[in-house]
C-alpha atoms as one frame of an Amber mdcrd trajectory, in Angstrom:
protein
 117.779  25.524 116.399 118.720  22.745 113.717 116.063  20.614 112.557 116.587
  17.200 110.963 115.075  17.053 107.843 115.114  14.004 105.329 115.292  14.122
 101.322 112.122  11.796 100.007 113.755  11.435  96.297 112.078  14.165  94.638
 112.896  16.188  91.650 114.532  19.833  92.157 111.311  21.953  91.185 113.026
  24.646  88.422 111.057  27.849  89.031 113.471  30.129  86.734 115.968  28.869
  83.899 117.790  32.364  83.428 118.815  32.638  86.125 118.607  29.313  87.181
 116.799  29.026  90.187 114.975  26.058  92.081 113.355  24.074  95.259 114.301
  20.970  96.738 111.334  19.524  98.977 112.875  18.328 102.252 110.470  16.524
 105.065 111.112  16.943 109.135 110.173  14.081 111.351 106.755  15.426 112.259
 106.045  15.679 108.213 106.616  19.161 108.037 107.767  20.589 104.584 110.977
  22.510 104.039 112.163  23.979 100.996 115.598  24.078 100.282 115.934  27.349
  97.890 118.616  26.788  95.212 120.552  28.826  92.670 123.157  27.741  90.324
 125.974  28.460  92.614 124.414  26.973  95.836 123.615  23.673  93.804 127.133
  23.589  92.456 128.612  23.890  96.210 125.690  21.336  97.367 126.897  18.449
  94.405 130.533  19.396  95.622 130.010  18.472  99.117 127.765  15.806  98.428
 130.658  14.118  96.338 132.975  14.886  99.066 130.498  12.980 101.310 130.503
   9.884  99.393 134.117   9.670  98.826 134.321   9.121 102.524 132.599   6.020
 101.912 135.407   4.517  99.142 137.497   2.052 100.434 140.625   1.199  98.516
 142.317   2.892  95.367 139.775   4.135  92.957
């Protein structure tokens, strides 16, 4: 079952630099913590998806 979570403006906790790995803390509506595990490829895909999401809000020529 899907759960709704919220980003709380926390930094990514880097757990390894080589290979690059880290966790991003998300909070549910009932204050449970969800750790999003990231590696370099996952972070790049997330960044791309977020960029596409932000472009949906752009009105008019760039």
